[in-house]
GUFIFI-181881 format. One record per residue (C-alpha): residue number from 1; residue in three letters; y, z, x negated. Coordinates in nm, 4 decimals. Layout:
REM residues N
R    nr   rest         yy         zz         xx
R   NUM    ALA          Y          Z          X
...
***
This chain:
REM residues 207
R    nr   rest         yy         zz         xx
R     1    UNK     9.2806     3.8554    -7.8287
R     2    UNK     9.0074     4.0144    -8.0384
R     3    UNK     8.6402     3.9294    -8.0508
R     4    UNK     8.4619     4.0745    -7.7500
R     5    UNK     8.7615     4.0193    -7.5226
R     6    UNK     8.6604     3.9483    -7.1644
R     7    UNK     8.8626     3.7309    -6.9301
R     8    UNK     8.8369     3.4920    -6.6373
R     9    UNK     8.8010     3.1178    -6.6644
R    10    UNK     9.1420     2.9666    -6.5784
R    11    UNK     8.9673     2.6835    -6.3935
R    12    UNK     8.7055     2.8585    -6.1784
R    13    UNK     8.7685     3.2314    -6.2202
R    14    UNK     8.4210     3.3078    -6.3557
R    15    UNK     8.3853     3.5827    -6.6186
R    16    UNK     8.4014     3.4597    -6.9799
R    17    UNK     8.4005     3.6422    -7.3135
R    18    UNK     8.4268     3.5796    -7.6866
R    19    UNK     8.2049     3.7689    -7.9290
R    20    UNK     8.4133     3.7254    -8.2468
R    21    UNK     8.7815     3.6894    -8.3254
R    22    UNK     8.7292     3.3611    -8.5157
R    23    UNK     8.6432     3.1836    -8.1905
R    24    UNK     8.9355     3.0130    -8.0192
R    25    UNK     8.7557     2.8151    -7.7509
R    26    UNK     8.4471     2.8149    -7.5333
R    27    UNK     8.2748     2.6123    -7.2645
R    28    UNK     8.2628     2.8000    -6.9359
R    29    UNK     7.8998     2.8413    -6.8368
R    30    UNK     7.9865     2.8006    -6.4672
R    31    UNK     8.2258     2.5051    -6.4366
R    32    UNK     8.1750     2.3607    -6.7916
R    33    UNK     8.5476     2.3334    -6.8582
R    34    UNK     8.6653     2.3701    -7.2175
R    35    UNK     8.8767     2.6875    -7.2329
R    36    UNK     9.1215     2.7422    -7.5205
R    37    UNK     9.2679     3.0827    -7.5993
R    38    UNK     9.5853     3.1776    -7.7816
R    39    UNK     9.7795     3.5003    -7.8292
R    40    UNK     9.9644     3.4271    -7.5045
R    41    UNK     9.7264     3.2704    -7.2552
R    42    UNK     9.4105     3.0791    -7.1659
R    43    UNK     9.4066     2.7072    -7.0859
R    44    UNK     9.1387     2.4852    -6.9325
R    45    UNK     9.1695     2.1471    -7.1069
R    46    UNK     8.9021     1.9380    -6.9378
R    47    UNK     8.5433     1.9290    -6.8212
R    48    UNK     8.2667     1.8907    -7.0802
R    49    UNK     7.9701     1.6669    -7.0001
R    50    UNK     7.6238     1.8131    -6.9570
R    51    UNK     7.4157     1.8539    -7.2703
R    52    UNK     7.1859     1.5702    -7.3681
R    53    UNK     6.8226     1.6864    -7.3968
R    54    UNK     6.7244     1.7008    -7.7643
R    55    UNK     6.4318     1.8493    -7.9523
R    56    UNK     6.6546     2.1325    -8.0699
R    57    UNK     6.4681     2.4185    -8.2416
R    58    UNK     6.7694     2.6480    -8.1978
R    59    UNK     6.9507     2.7659    -7.8853
R    60    UNK     7.2744     2.9518    -7.8192
R    61    UNK     7.1901     3.3214    -7.8199
R    62    UNK     6.9200     3.2934    -8.0860
R    63    UNK     6.9328     3.5053    -8.3994
R    64    UNK     6.7675     3.4894    -8.7391
R    65    UNK     6.8469     3.4810    -9.1077
R    66    UNK     6.9338     3.2253    -9.3748
R    67    UNK     6.8510     3.3201    -9.7331
R    68    UNK     6.8242     3.6803    -9.6164
R    69    UNK     7.1605     3.6906    -9.4345
R    70    UNK     7.1404     3.7585    -9.0611
R    71    UNK     7.3103     3.5317    -8.8093
R    72    UNK     7.3615     3.4827    -8.4361
R    73    UNK     7.4065     3.1435    -8.2683
R    74    UNK     7.7347     3.1474    -8.0736
R    75    UNK     7.7827     2.7828    -7.9782
R    76    UNK     7.6707     2.4242    -8.0158
R    77    UNK     7.8330     2.0837    -8.0492
R    78    UNK     7.6615     1.7564    -7.9660
R    79    UNK     7.8017     1.4544    -8.1487
R    80    UNK     7.7026     1.0888    -8.1632
R    81    UNK     7.7717     0.8289    -8.4322
R    82    UNK     7.6230     0.5444    -8.2296
R    83    UNK     7.2620     0.6061    -8.3290
R    84    UNK     7.1866     0.8908    -8.0911
R    85    UNK     7.3224     1.2466    -8.0576
R    86    UNK     7.2785     1.5259    -8.3086
R    87    UNK     7.3391     1.9016    -8.2764
R    88    UNK     7.5495     2.1376    -8.4837
R    89    UNK     7.5340     2.5138    -8.4269
R    90    UNK     7.8206     2.7594    -8.4701
R    91    UNK     7.6882     3.0749    -8.6416
R    92    UNK     7.8252     3.4255    -8.6811
R    93    UNK     7.6860     3.6077    -8.9856
R    94    UNK     7.6158     3.9769    -9.0379
R    95    UNK     7.8788     3.9955    -9.3146
R    96    UNK     8.1565     3.8878    -9.0751
R    97    UNK     8.1748     3.5236    -9.1857
R    98    UNK     8.1013     3.2185    -8.9732
R    99    UNK     7.9720     2.8715    -9.0443
R   100    UNK     7.7928     2.5631    -8.9163
R   101    UNK     7.4237     2.4762    -8.9303
R   102    UNK     7.3238     2.1135    -8.8799
R   103    UNK     7.0022     1.9164    -8.8966
R   104    UNK     6.9871     1.5495    -8.9964
R   105    UNK     6.6933     1.3329    -9.1022
R   106    UNK     6.4683     1.6368    -9.1307
R   107    UNK     6.7083     1.8299    -9.3556
R   108    UNK     6.9119     2.1427    -9.2845
R   109    UNK     7.2752     2.1851    -9.3917
R   110    UNK     7.4863     2.5021    -9.3911
R   111    UNK     7.8637     2.4735    -9.4330
R   112    UNK     8.1709     2.6947    -9.4170
R   113    UNK     8.5249     2.5795    -9.3431
R   114    UNK     8.7595     2.5659    -9.6440
R   115    UNK     9.1264     2.4829    -9.6903
R   116    UNK     9.1617     2.1119    -9.6137
R   117    UNK     9.5062     2.0578    -9.7638
R   118    UNK     9.5359     1.8065   -10.0452
R   119    UNK     9.2191     1.6161    -9.9625
R   120    UNK     9.1804     1.2455   -10.0463
R   121    UNK     9.2626     1.0048    -9.7664
R   122    UNK     9.0027     0.8286    -9.5552
R   123    UNK     9.0760     0.5005    -9.7345
R   124    UNK     9.0247     0.6619   -10.0759
R   125    UNK     8.6748     0.7800    -9.9868
R   126    UNK     8.4813     0.4563    -9.9730
R   127    UNK     8.1011     0.4438    -9.9939
R   128    UNK     7.9842     0.5723   -10.3325
R   129    UNK     8.3267     0.7008   -10.4374
R   130    UNK     8.3201     0.9954   -10.6801
R   131    UNK     8.5631     1.2698   -10.7664
R   132    UNK     8.6709     1.6317   -10.7379
R   133    UNK     8.9125     1.7895   -10.4944
R   134    UNK     9.0961     2.1157   -10.4417
R   135    UNK     8.9014     2.4095   -10.3052
R   136    UNK     8.5654     2.3190   -10.4597
R   137    UNK     8.6258     2.3825   -10.8302
R   138    UNK     8.5108     2.1302   -11.0893
R   139    UNK     8.2108     2.0055   -10.8916
R   140    UNK     8.1978     1.6262   -10.8716
R   141    UNK     8.1279     1.4840   -10.5288
R   142    UNK     7.9900     1.1455   -10.4302
R   143    UNK     8.0381     0.9945   -10.0852
R   144    UNK     7.6978     0.9667    -9.9147
R   145    UNK     7.8059     0.8607    -9.5656
R   146    UNK     8.1214     0.7744    -9.3755
R   147    UNK     8.1691     0.6727    -9.0158
R   148    UNK     8.2879     0.7663    -8.6705
R   149    UNK     8.1580     1.0167    -8.4210
R   150    UNK     8.2250     1.1052    -8.0589
R   151    UNK     8.1927     1.4400    -7.8854
R   152    UNK     7.9043     1.4212    -7.6386
R   153    UNK     7.8869     1.7800    -7.5169
R   154    UNK     7.9162     2.1445    -7.6164
R   155    UNK     7.8247     2.4940    -7.5043
R   156    UNK     7.9069     2.8539    -7.5864
R   157    UNK     8.2020     2.9654    -7.7943
R   158    UNK     8.3585     2.7615    -8.0726
R   159    UNK     8.5989     2.8252    -8.3611
R   160    UNK     8.8448     2.5534    -8.2550
R   161    UNK     8.9432     2.3727    -7.9344
R   162    UNK     8.7454     2.0684    -7.8284
R   163    UNK     8.8658     1.7871    -7.6088
R   164    UNK     8.6154     1.6137    -7.3819
R   165    UNK     8.5479     1.2501    -7.4814
R   166    UNK     8.7312     1.2943    -7.8123
R   167    UNK     8.6323     1.0881    -8.1160
R   168    UNK     8.7132     1.0759    -8.4846
R   169    UNK     8.6003     0.9851    -8.8346
R   170    UNK     8.4069     1.1808    -9.0963
R   171    UNK     8.2957     1.1558    -9.4587
R   172    UNK     7.9869     1.3336    -9.5955
R   173    UNK     7.9582     1.4106    -9.9668
R   174    UNK     7.6863     1.5402   -10.1962
R   175    UNK     7.6963     1.7174   -10.5313
R   176    UNK     7.4658     1.8688   -10.7896
R   177    UNK     7.2451     2.1622   -10.6908
R   178    UNK     7.2032     2.0522   -10.3265
R   179    UNK     7.5777     2.0885   -10.2708
R   180    UNK     7.7001     1.9289    -9.9478
R   181    UNK     8.0421     1.8816    -9.7915
R   182    UNK     8.1845     1.7091    -9.4878
R   183    UNK     8.5431     1.6114    -9.4164
R   184    UNK     8.6371     1.5782    -9.0500
R   185    UNK     8.9366     1.3466    -9.0277
R   186    UNK     8.9481     1.3656    -8.6473
R   187    UNK     9.1674     1.1006    -8.4911
R   188    UNK     9.4173     1.1215    -8.7767
R   189    UNK     9.6757     1.3258    -8.5884
R   190    UNK     9.6028     1.6568    -8.7659
R   191    UNK     9.5153     1.7873    -9.1119
R   192    UNK     9.1521     1.7014    -9.1983
R   193    UNK     8.8998     1.9849    -9.1814
R   194    UNK     8.6861     2.0503    -9.4883
R   195    UNK     8.3398     2.2072    -9.4607
R   196    UNK     8.1545     2.2960    -9.7808
R   197    UNK     7.8045     2.4319    -9.8334
R   198    UNK     7.4607     2.3127    -9.9299
R   199    UNK     7.1354     2.1596    -9.8178
R   200    UNK     6.8817     2.4287    -9.7263
R   201    UNK     6.5110     2.4517    -9.7828
R   202    UNK     6.2988     2.5041    -9.4711
R   203    UNK     6.1756     2.8352    -9.6105
R   204    UNK     6.5318     2.9736    -9.6135
R   205    UNK     6.5731     2.9653    -9.2346
R   206    UNK     6.3955     3.2340    -9.0312
R   207    UNK     6.4300     3.2418    -8.6516
***
């Protein structure tokens, strides 16, 4: 299935569509079931809870630019680490790439998914740990935060399947030059996902 492919929700029959080929899941806007697509079929894997009201400055369907590169907002995740939910937005860029934009403690972070093979284990990445790892060159990283998170809600299309009520563990890292990375260890049943990027200045984001 290519980007732009239209279909029917396997749960309720409502029309659904993906805008880009990198998206492999979406939340049906009618029944709010998580729908996963493959080369063979579509599957509804469970109902997603309603979104929690947040003071989000960005909405699915918005467009803008970051450092001069245009983007469209395709989807949103709401996650919670026990101190209240936060939002992460799935972006499609004008050059064909995709990434994630997140806001935490008044700062903006832009990341892109990289190859997560060969990463350190969860146990090796204790608070304050330092080191380098494959896929990010010689840059030294320091662990700035580690903890657990739970999926609260989601909307729009997404690059990977989500499971309602799922939870997992993550490690955030920082490097020189506003470099930022996050490793999503999930529940430990799959290869960790690595997201690498940087902290943005407010002036770089135009909506």
